[in-house]
PQR file with spaces between the fields and no chain letter, atoms N, CA, C, O and H, PARSE charges and radii, in Angstrom:
ATOM       1  N    UNK     1      87.278  114.826  117.099 -0.4000 1.5000
ATOM       2  CA   UNK     1      87.931  114.051  118.138 -0.0000 2.0000
ATOM       3  C    UNK     1      87.173  112.757  118.385  0.5500 1.7000
ATOM       4  O    UNK     1      85.946  112.704  118.315 -0.5500 1.4000
ATOM       5  N    UNK     2      87.933  111.731  118.672 -0.4000 1.5000
ATOM       6  CA   UNK     2      87.340  110.439  118.969 -0.0000 2.0000
ATOM       7  C    UNK     2      87.239  110.228  120.467  0.5500 1.7000
ATOM       8  O    UNK     2      87.256  111.180  121.247 -0.5500 1.4000
ATOM       9  H    UNK     2      88.930  111.774  118.730  0.4000 1.0000
ATOM      10  N    UNK     3      87.135  108.977  120.853 -0.4000 1.5000
ATOM      11  CA   UNK     3      87.058  108.644  122.268 -0.0000 2.0000
ATOM      12  C    UNK     3      88.359  109.015  122.960  0.5500 1.7000
ATOM      13  O    UNK     3      89.428  108.979  122.351 -0.5500 1.4000
ATOM      14  H    UNK     3      87.121  108.203  120.220  0.4000 1.0000
ATOM      15  N    UNK     4      88.266  109.367  124.219 -0.4000 1.5000
ATOM      16  CA   UNK     4      89.436  109.702  125.039 -0.0000 2.0000
ATOM      17  C    UNK     4      90.244  110.854  124.463  0.5500 1.7000
ATOM      18  O    UNK     4      91.444  110.951  124.718 -0.5500 1.4000
ATOM      19  H    UNK     4      87.398  109.397  124.714  0.4000 1.0000
ATOM      20  N    UNK     5      89.605  111.735  123.686 -0.4000 1.5000
ATOM      21  CA   UNK     5      90.312  112.888  123.140 -0.0000 2.0000
ATOM      22  C    UNK     5      91.236  112.570  121.984  0.5500 1.7000
ATOM      23  O    UNK     5      92.059  113.402  121.602 -0.5500 1.4000
ATOM      24  H    UNK     5      88.630  111.656  123.479  0.4000 1.0000
ATOM      25  N    UNK     6      91.114  111.378  121.420 -0.4000 1.5000
ATOM      26  CA   UNK     6      91.953  110.992  120.285 -0.0000 2.0000
ATOM      27  C    UNK     6      91.637  111.879  119.094  0.5500 1.7000
ATOM      28  O    UNK     6      90.469  112.127  118.796 -0.5500 1.4000
ATOM      29  H    UNK     6      90.446  110.702  121.730  0.4000 1.0000
ATOM      30  N    UNK     7      92.670  112.358  118.410 -0.4000 1.5000
ATOM      31  CA   UNK     7      92.467  113.149  117.206 -0.0000 2.0000
ATOM      32  C    UNK     7      92.848  112.310  116.001  0.5500 1.7000
ATOM      33  O    UNK     7      93.827  111.564  116.036 -0.5500 1.4000
ATOM      34  H    UNK     7      93.619  112.156  118.652  0.4000 1.0000
ATOM      35  N    UNK     8      92.074  112.435  114.938 -0.4000 1.5000
ATOM      36  CA   UNK     8      92.298  111.652  113.742 -0.0000 2.0000
ATOM      37  C    UNK     8      93.092  112.449  112.719  0.5500 1.7000
ATOM      38  O    UNK     8      92.915  113.659  112.581 -0.5500 1.4000
ATOM      39  H    UNK     8      91.279  113.041  114.909  0.4000 1.0000
ATOM      40  N    UNK     9      93.957  111.763  112.014 -0.4000 1.5000
ATOM      41  CA   UNK     9      94.774  112.389  110.985 -0.0000 2.0000
ATOM      42  C    UNK     9      93.931  112.581  109.730  0.5500 1.7000
ATOM      43  O    UNK     9      93.157  111.700  109.357 -0.5500 1.4000
ATOM      44  H    UNK     9      94.101  110.780  112.126  0.4000 1.0000
ATOM      45  N    UNK    10      94.081  113.724  109.087 -0.4000 1.5000
ATOM      46  CA   UNK    10      93.387  114.007  107.829 -0.0000 2.0000
ATOM      47  C    UNK    10      94.427  114.416  106.799  0.5500 1.7000
ATOM      48  O    UNK    10      95.448  115.011  107.145 -0.5500 1.4000
ATOM      49  H    UNK    10      94.710  114.440  109.391  0.4000 1.0000
ATOM      50  N    UNK    11      94.176  114.107  105.561 -0.4000 1.5000
ATOM      51  CA   UNK    11      95.065  114.565  104.494 -0.0000 2.0000
ATOM      52  C    UNK    11      94.278  115.461  103.558  0.5500 1.7000
ATOM      53  O    UNK    11      93.067  115.303  103.404 -0.5500 1.4000
ATOM      54  H    UNK    11      93.346  113.624  105.281  0.4000 1.0000
ATOM      55  N    UNK    12      94.960  116.386  102.945 -0.4000 1.5000
ATOM      56  CA   UNK    12      94.352  117.275  101.972 -0.0000 2.0000
ATOM      57  C    UNK    12      95.073  117.062  100.657  0.5500 1.7000
ATOM      58  O    UNK    12      96.289  117.237  100.578 -0.5500 1.4000
ATOM      59  H    UNK    12      95.943  116.514  103.070  0.4000 1.0000
ATOM      60  N    UNK    13      94.341  116.689   99.633 -0.4000 1.5000
ATOM      61  CA   UNK    13      94.927  116.442   98.317 -0.0000 2.0000
ATOM      62  C    UNK    13      95.999  115.354   98.356  0.5500 1.7000
ATOM      63  O    UNK    13      96.969  115.416   97.600 -0.5500 1.4000
ATOM      64  H    UNK    13      93.353  116.547   99.698  0.4000 1.0000
ATOM      65  N    UNK    14      95.836  114.368   99.221 -0.4000 1.5000
ATOM      66  CA   UNK    14      96.777  113.261   99.284 -0.0000 2.0000
ATOM      67  C    UNK    14      98.137  113.639   99.828  0.5500 1.7000
ATOM      68  O    UNK    14      99.128  112.983   99.510 -0.5500 1.4000
ATOM      69  H    UNK    14      95.048  114.318   99.835  0.4000 1.0000
ATOM      70  N    UNK    15      98.209  114.675  100.634 -0.4000 1.5000
ATOM      71  CA   UNK    15      99.503  115.158  101.104 -0.0000 2.0000
ATOM      72  C    UNK    15     100.213  114.186  102.039  0.5500 1.7000
ATOM      73  O    UNK    15     101.395  114.367  102.328 -0.5500 1.4000
ATOM      74  H    UNK    15      97.403  115.208  100.892  0.4000 1.0000
ATOM      75  N    UNK    16      99.513  113.160  102.518 -0.4000 1.5000
ATOM      76  CA   UNK    16     100.125  112.203  103.425 -0.0000 2.0000
ATOM      77  C    UNK    16     100.886  111.088  102.730  0.5500 1.7000
ATOM      78  O    UNK    16     101.633  110.354  103.377 -0.5500 1.4000
ATOM      79  H    UNK    16      98.552  113.013  102.283  0.4000 1.0000
ATOM      80  N    UNK    17     100.707  110.949  101.421 -0.4000 1.5000
ATOM      81  CA   UNK    17     101.413  109.914  100.677 -0.0000 2.0000
ATOM      82  C    UNK    17     101.534  110.336   99.219  0.5500 1.7000
ATOM      83  O    UNK    17     100.844  111.245   98.758 -0.5500 1.4000
ATOM      84  H    UNK    17     100.099  111.545  100.896  0.4000 1.0000
ATOM      85  N    UNK    18     102.407  109.671   98.522 -0.4000 1.5000
ATOM      86  CA   UNK    18     102.629  109.977   97.105 -0.0000 2.0000
ATOM      87  C    UNK    18     101.568  109.254   96.279  0.5500 1.7000
ATOM      88  O    UNK    18     101.811  108.156   95.779 -0.5500 1.4000
ATOM      89  H    UNK    18     102.968  108.933   98.897  0.4000 1.0000
ATOM      90  N    UNK    19     100.410  109.858   96.137 -0.4000 1.5000
ATOM      91  CA   UNK    19      99.277  109.215   95.469 -0.0000 2.0000
ATOM      92  C    UNK    19      99.626  108.835   94.036  0.5500 1.7000
ATOM      93  O    UNK    19      99.333  107.723   93.598 -0.5500 1.4000
ATOM      94  H    UNK    19     100.212  110.750   96.543  0.4000 1.0000
ATOM      95  N    UNK    20     100.243  109.743   93.315 -0.4000 1.5000
ATOM      96  CA   UNK    20     100.599  109.467   91.922 -0.0000 2.0000
ATOM      97  C    UNK    20     101.511  108.269   91.780  0.5500 1.7000
ATOM      98  O    UNK    20     101.291  107.410   90.927 -0.5500 1.4000
ATOM      99  H    UNK    20     100.482  110.646   93.672  0.4000 1.0000
ATOM     100  N    UNK    21     102.529  108.209   92.609 -0.4000 1.5000
ATOM     101  CA   UNK    21     103.477  107.084   92.548 -0.0000 2.0000
ATOM     102  C    UNK    21     102.805  105.770   92.932  0.5500 1.7000
ATOM     103  O    UNK    21     103.083  104.724   92.347 -0.5500 1.4000
ATOM     104  H    UNK    21     102.708  108.907   93.302  0.4000 1.0000
ATOM     105  N    UNK    22     101.926  105.837   93.914 -0.4000 1.5000
ATOM     106  CA   UNK    22     101.217  104.637   94.344 -0.0000 2.0000
ATOM     107  C    UNK    22     100.318  104.112   93.228  0.5500 1.7000
ATOM     108  O    UNK    22     100.283  102.909   92.969 -0.5500 1.4000
ATOM     109  H    UNK    22     101.699  106.687   94.389  0.4000 1.0000
ATOM     110  N    UNK    23      99.594  105.009   92.571 -0.4000 1.5000
ATOM     111  CA   UNK    23      98.725  104.613   91.468 -0.0000 2.0000
ATOM     112  C    UNK    23      99.527  104.018   90.319  0.5500 1.7000
ATOM     113  O    UNK    23      99.139  102.992   89.760 -0.5500 1.4000
ATOM     114  H    UNK    23      99.623  105.987   92.781  0.4000 1.0000
ATOM     115  N    UNK    24     100.632  104.645   89.965 -0.4000 1.5000
ATOM     116  CA   UNK    24     101.474  104.139   88.879 -0.0000 2.0000
ATOM     117  C    UNK    24     102.024  102.757   89.224  0.5500 1.7000
ATOM     118  O    UNK    24     102.092  101.887   88.356 -0.5500 1.4000
ATOM     119  H    UNK    24     100.947  105.478   90.420  0.4000 1.0000
ATOM     120  N    UNK    25     102.417  102.544   90.480 -0.4000 1.5000
ATOM     121  CA   UNK    25     102.934  101.233   90.889 -0.0000 2.0000
ATOM     122  C    UNK    25     101.874  100.145   90.720  0.5500 1.7000
ATOM     123  O    UNK    25     102.179   99.044   90.262 -0.5500 1.4000
ATOM     124  H    UNK    25     102.361  103.250   91.185  0.4000 1.0000
ATOM     125  N    UNK    26     100.633  100.453   91.087 -0.4000 1.5000
ATOM     126  CA   UNK    26      99.547   99.479   90.912 -0.0000 2.0000
ATOM     127  C    UNK    26      99.333   99.201   89.431  0.5500 1.7000
ATOM     128  O    UNK    26      99.221   98.044   89.026 -0.5500 1.4000
ATOM     129  H    UNK    26     100.385  101.348   91.459  0.4000 1.0000
ATOM     130  N    UNK    27      99.276  100.253   88.621 -0.4000 1.5000
ATOM     131  CA   UNK    27      99.056  100.071   87.183 -0.0000 2.0000
ATOM     132  C    UNK    27     100.168   99.252   86.544  0.5500 1.7000
ATOM     133  O    UNK    27      99.897   98.352   85.748 -0.5500 1.4000
ATOM     134  H    UNK    27      99.368  101.193   88.949  0.4000 1.0000
ATOM     135  N    UNK    28     101.418   99.555   86.885 -0.4000 1.5000
ATOM     136  CA   UNK    28     102.551   98.836   86.291 -0.0000 2.0000
ATOM     137  C    UNK    28     102.568   97.366   86.684  0.5500 1.7000
ATOM     138  O    UNK    28     102.921   96.508   85.875 -0.5500 1.4000
ATOM     139  H    UNK    28     101.638  100.285   87.531  0.4000 1.0000
ATOM     140  N    UNK    29     102.192   97.077   87.913 -0.4000 1.5000
ATOM     141  CA   UNK    29     102.284   95.703   88.401 -0.0000 2.0000
ATOM     142  C    UNK    29     101.082   94.833   88.066  0.5500 1.7000
ATOM     143  O    UNK    29     101.183   93.607   88.094 -0.5500 1.4000
ATOM     144  H    UNK    29     101.905   97.774   88.570  0.4000 1.0000
ATOM     145  N    UNK    30      99.953   95.443   87.751 -0.4000 1.5000
ATOM     146  CA   UNK    30      98.746   94.667   87.487 -0.0000 2.0000
ATOM     147  C    UNK    30      98.236   94.800   86.060  0.5500 1.7000
ATOM     148  O    UNK    30      97.168   94.276   85.742 -0.5500 1.4000
ATOM     149  H    UNK    30      99.871   96.439   87.729  0.4000 1.0000
ATOM     150  N    UNK    31      98.976   95.490   85.190 -0.4000 1.5000
ATOM     151  CA   UNK    31      98.554   95.618   83.796 -0.0000 2.0000
ATOM     152  C    UNK    31      98.791   94.306   83.062  0.5500 1.7000
ATOM     153  O    UNK    31      99.827   93.662   83.230 -0.5500 1.4000
ATOM     154  H    UNK    31      99.844   95.915   85.448  0.4000 1.0000
ATOM     155  N    UNK    32      97.815   93.920   82.244 -0.4000 1.5000
ATOM     156  CA   UNK    32      97.883   92.693   81.463 -0.0000 2.0000
ATOM     157  C    UNK    32      98.388   92.998   80.054  0.5500 1.7000
ATOM     158  O    UNK    32      98.480   94.161   79.662 -0.5500 1.4000
ATOM     159  H    UNK    32      96.974   94.443   82.107  0.4000 1.0000
ATOM     160  N    UNK    33      98.710   91.962   79.304 -0.4000 1.5000
ATOM     161  CA   UNK    33      99.251   92.122   77.947 -0.0000 2.0000
ATOM     162  C    UNK    33      98.297   92.873   77.027  0.5500 1.7000
ATOM     163  O    UNK    33      98.741   93.569   76.113 -0.5500 1.4000
ATOM     164  H    UNK    33      98.635   91.018   79.623  0.4000 1.0000
ATOM     165  N    UNK    34      96.991   92.741   77.256 -0.4000 1.5000
ATOM     166  CA   UNK    34      96.016   93.424   76.395 -0.0000 2.0000
ATOM     167  C    UNK    34      95.754   94.867   76.822  0.5500 1.7000
ATOM     168  O    UNK    34      94.945   95.559   76.203 -0.5500 1.4000
ATOM     169  H    UNK    34      96.630   92.176   77.998  0.4000 1.0000
ATOM     170  N    UNK    35      96.429   95.324   77.870 -0.4000 1.5000
ATOM     171  CA   UNK    35      96.279   96.697   78.335 -0.0000 2.0000
ATOM     172  C    UNK    35      95.300   96.859   79.481  0.5500 1.7000
ATOM     173  O    UNK    35      95.238   97.923   80.097 -0.5500 1.4000
ATOM     174  H    UNK    35      97.086   94.762   78.373  0.4000 1.0000
ATOM     175  N    UNK    36      94.534   95.817   79.777 -0.4000 1.5000
ATOM     176  CA   UNK    36      93.607   95.892   80.908 -0.0000 2.0000
ATOM     177  C    UNK    36      94.401   95.832   82.216  0.5500 1.7000
ATOM     178  O    UNK    36      95.566   95.435   82.231 -0.5500 1.4000
ATOM     179  H    UNK    36      94.584   94.952   79.277  0.4000 1.0000
ATOM     180  N    UNK    37      93.753   96.231   83.304 -0.4000 1.5000
ATOM     181  CA   UNK    37      94.408   96.223   84.613 -0.0000 2.0000
ATOM     182  C    UNK    37      93.542   95.429   85.579  0.5500 1.7000
ATOM     183  O    UNK    37      92.358   95.723   85.747 -0.5500 1.4000
ATOM     184  H    UNK    37      92.806   96.553   83.292  0.4000 1.0000
ATOM     185  N    UNK    38      94.132   94.425   86.211 -0.4000 1.5000
ATOM     186  CA   UNK    38      93.436   93.641   87.228 -0.0000 2.0000
ATOM     187  C    UNK    38      93.473   94.446   88.528  0.5500 1.7000
ATOM     188  O    UNK    38      94.541   94.865   88.974 -0.5500 1.4000
ATOM     189  H    UNK    38      95.093   94.186   86.074  0.4000 1.0000
ATOM     190  N    UNK    39      92.312   94.655   89.127 -0.4000 1.5000
ATOM     191  CA   UNK    39      92.241   95.396   90.385 -0.0000 2.0000
ATOM     192  C    UNK    39      92.666   94.458   91.508  0.5500 1.7000
ATOM     193  O    UNK    39      92.084   93.384   91.661 -0.5500 1.4000
ATOM     194  H    UNK    39      91.445   94.314   88.764  0.4000 1.0000
ATOM     195  N    UNK    40      93.675   94.842   92.303 -0.4000 1.5000
ATOM     196  CA   UNK    40      94.115   93.982   93.405 -0.0000 2.0000
ATOM     197  C    UNK    40      92.966   93.706   94.386  0.5500 1.7000
ATOM     198  O    UNK    40      92.096   94.552   94.594 -0.5500 1.4000
ATOM     199  H    UNK    40      94.148   95.715   92.178  0.4000 1.0000
ATOM     200  N    UNK    41      92.979   92.521   94.975 -0.4000 1.5000
ATOM     201  CA   UNK    41      91.923   92.119   95.911 -0.0000 2.0000
ATOM     202  C    UNK    41      91.692   93.163   97.002  0.5500 1.7000
ATOM     203  O    UNK    41      90.547   93.443   97.357 -0.5500 1.4000
ATOM     204  H    UNK    41      93.686   91.834   94.805  0.4000 1.0000
ATOM     205  N    UNK    42      92.765   93.737   97.532 -0.4000 1.5000
ATOM     206  CA   UNK    42      92.646   94.694   98.628 -0.0000 2.0000
ATOM     207  C    UNK    42      91.943   95.982   98.216  0.5500 1.7000
ATOM     208  O    UNK    42      91.399   96.685   99.068 -0.5500 1.4000
ATOM     209  H    UNK    42      93.695   93.509   97.243  0.4000 1.0000
ATOM     210  N    UNK    43      91.946   96.302   96.924 -0.4000 1.5000
ATOM     211  CA   UNK    43      91.323   97.543   96.454 -0.0000 2.0000
ATOM     212  C    UNK    43      89.904   97.349   95.924  0.5500 1.7000
ATOM     213  O    UNK    43      89.182   98.326   95.728 -0.5500 1.4000
ATOM     214  H    UNK    43      92.387   95.731   96.232  0.4000 1.0000
ATOM     215  N    UNK    44      89.504   96.124   95.695 -0.4000 1.5000
ATOM     216  CA   UNK    44      88.185   95.864   95.096 -0.0000 2.0000
ATOM     217  C    UNK    44      87.014   96.424   95.899  0.5500 1.7000
ATOM     218  O    UNK    44      86.070   96.934   95.296 -0.5500 1.4000
ATOM     219  H    UNK    44      90.091   95.330   95.854  0.4000 1.0000
ATOM     220  N    UNK    45      87.029   96.353   97.235 -0.4000 1.5000
ATOM     221  CA   UNK    45      85.909   96.944   97.980 -0.0000 2.0000
ATOM     222  C    UNK    45      85.772   98.452   97.736  0.5500 1.7000
ATOM     223  O    UNK    45      84.669   98.994   97.816 -0.5500 1.4000
ATOM     224  H    UNK    45      87.796   95.938   97.725  0.4000 1.0000
ATOM     225  N    UNK    46      86.866   99.118   97.446 -0.4000 1.5000
ATOM     226  CA   UNK    46      86.842  100.560   97.196 -0.0000 2.0000
ATOM     227  C    UNK    46      86.520  100.886   95.739  0.5500 1.7000
ATOM     228  O    UNK    46      86.301  102.046   95.387 -0.5500 1.4000
ATOM     229  H    UNK    46      87.762   98.678   97.382  0.4000 1.0000
ATOM     230  N    UNK    47      86.492   99.861   94.905 -0.4000 1.5000
ATOM     231  CA   UNK    47      86.206  100.031   93.476 -0.0000 2.0000
ATOM     232  C    UNK    47      84.845   99.428   93.123  0.5500 1.7000
ATOM     233  O    UNK    47      84.587   99.105   91.964 -0.5500 1.4000
ATOM     234  H    UNK    47      86.670   98.919   95.191  0.4000 1.0000
ATOM     235  N    UNK    48      83.987   99.279   94.112 -0.4000 1.5000
ATOM     236  CA   UNK    48      82.655   98.738   93.872 -0.0000 2.0000
ATOM     237  C    UNK    48      82.661   97.294   93.418  0.5500 1.7000
ATOM     238  O    UNK    48      81.739   96.858   92.729 -0.5500 1.4000
ATOM     239  H    UNK    48      84.196   99.541   95.054  0.4000 1.0000
ATOM     240  N    UNK    49      83.694   96.541   93.797 -0.4000 1.5000
ATOM     241  CA   UNK    49      83.784   95.135   93.420 -0.0000 2.0000
ATOM     242  C    UNK    49      84.352   94.900   92.032  0.5500 1.7000
ATOM     243  O    UNK    49      84.417   93.759   91.575 -0.5500 1.4000
ATOM     244  H    UNK    49      84.443   96.896   94.356  0.4000 1.0000
ATOM     245  N    UNK    50      84.763   95.963   91.359 -0.4000 1.5000
ATOM     246  CA   UNK    50      85.327   95.851   90.009 -0.0000 2.0000
ATOM     247  C    UNK    50      86.575   94.979   90.036  0.5500 1.7000
ATOM     248  O    UNK    50      87.465   95.199   90.858 -0.5500 1.4000
ATOM     249  H    UNK    50      84.711   96.890   91.731  0.4000 1.0000
ATOM     250  N    UNK    51      86.648   93.996   89.151 -0.4000 1.5000
ATOM     251  CA   UNK    51      87.784   93.081   89.113 -0.0000 2.0000
ATOM     252  C    UNK    51      88.805   93.458   88.056  0.5500 1.7000
ATOM     253  O    UNK    51      90.004   93.264   88.256 -0.5500 1.4000
ATOM     254  H    UNK    51      85.925   93.818   88.484  0.4000 1.0000
ATOM     255  N    UNK    52      88.345   93.996   86.928 -0.4000 1.5000
ATOM     256  CA   UNK    52      89.248   94.343   85.825 -0.0000 2.0000
ATOM     257  C    UNK    52      88.847   95.699   85.255  0.5500 1.7000
ATOM     258  O    UNK    52      87.666   95.967   85.033 -0.5500 1.4000
ATOM     259  H    UNK    52      87.371   94.153   86.765  0.4000 1.0000
ATOM     260  N    UNK    53      89.844   96.548   85.020 -0.4000 1.5000
ATOM     261  CA   UNK    53      89.623   97.806   84.311 -0.0000 2.0000
ATOM     262  C    UNK    53      89.996   97.528   82.865  0.5500 1.7000
ATOM     263  O    UNK    53      91.162   97.261   82.574 -0.5500 1.4000
ATOM     264  H    UNK    53      90.804   96.329   85.200  0.4000 1.0000
ATOM     265  N    UNK    54      89.032   97.585   81.950 -0.4000 1.5000
ATOM     266  CA   UNK    54      89.325   97.233   80.557 -0.0000 2.0000
ATOM     267  C    UNK    54      90.254   98.240   79.888  0.5500 1.7000
ATOM     268  O    UNK    54      90.310   99.410   80.264 -0.5500 1.4000
ATOM     269  H    UNK    54      88.085   97.802   82.186  0.4000 1.0000
ATOM     270  N    UNK    55      90.979   97.750   78.887 -0.4000 1.5000
ATOM     271  CA   UNK    55      91.862   98.619   78.107 -0.0000 2.0000
ATOM     272  C    UNK    55      91.014   99.585   77.295  0.5500 1.7000
ATOM     273  O    UNK    55      89.919   99.235   76.854 -0.5500 1.4000
ATOM     274  H    UNK    55      90.933   96.799   78.582  0.4000 1.0000
ATOM     275  N    UNK    56      91.507  100.776   77.098 -0.4000 1.5000
ATOM     276  CA   UNK    56      90.799  101.779   76.309 -0.0000 2.0000
ATOM     277  C    UNK    56      90.888  101.429   74.829  0.5500 1.7000
ATOM     278  O    UNK    56      91.982  101.342   74.271 -0.5500 1.4000
ATOM     279  H    UNK    56      92.397  101.059   77.456  0.4000 1.0000
ATOM     280  N    UNK    57      89.766  101.234   74.211 -0.4000 1.5000
ATOM     281  CA   UNK    57      89.741  100.961   72.782 -0.0000 2.0000
ATOM     282  C    UNK    57      90.110   99.545   72.408  0.5500 1.7000
ATOM     283  O    UNK    57      90.302   99.242   71.230 -0.5500 1.4000
ATOM     284  H    UNK    57      88.877  101.305   74.664  0.4000 1.0000
ATOM     285  N    UNK    58      90.212   98.677   73.393 -0.4000 1.5000
ATOM     286  CA   UNK    58      90.649   97.448   72.935 -0.0000 2.0000
ATOM     287  C    UNK    58      90.266   96.157   73.354  0.5500 1.7000
ATOM     288  O    UNK    58      90.765   95.164   72.827 -0.5500 1.4000
ATOM     289  H    UNK    58      90.056   98.923   74.350  0.4000 1.0000
């Protein structure tokens, strides 16, 4: 519980949102021609500042 008896919402296994669909949407919209994926600005703090996920094998 937080201040004033506020209760915080928790999710288990991503049950609060469609994690798979969200991830696929990011991959589809930010994938480059060479197969790499540009990490959106809003997600970079959660990815340790990573800007690009390189293509596998390429």
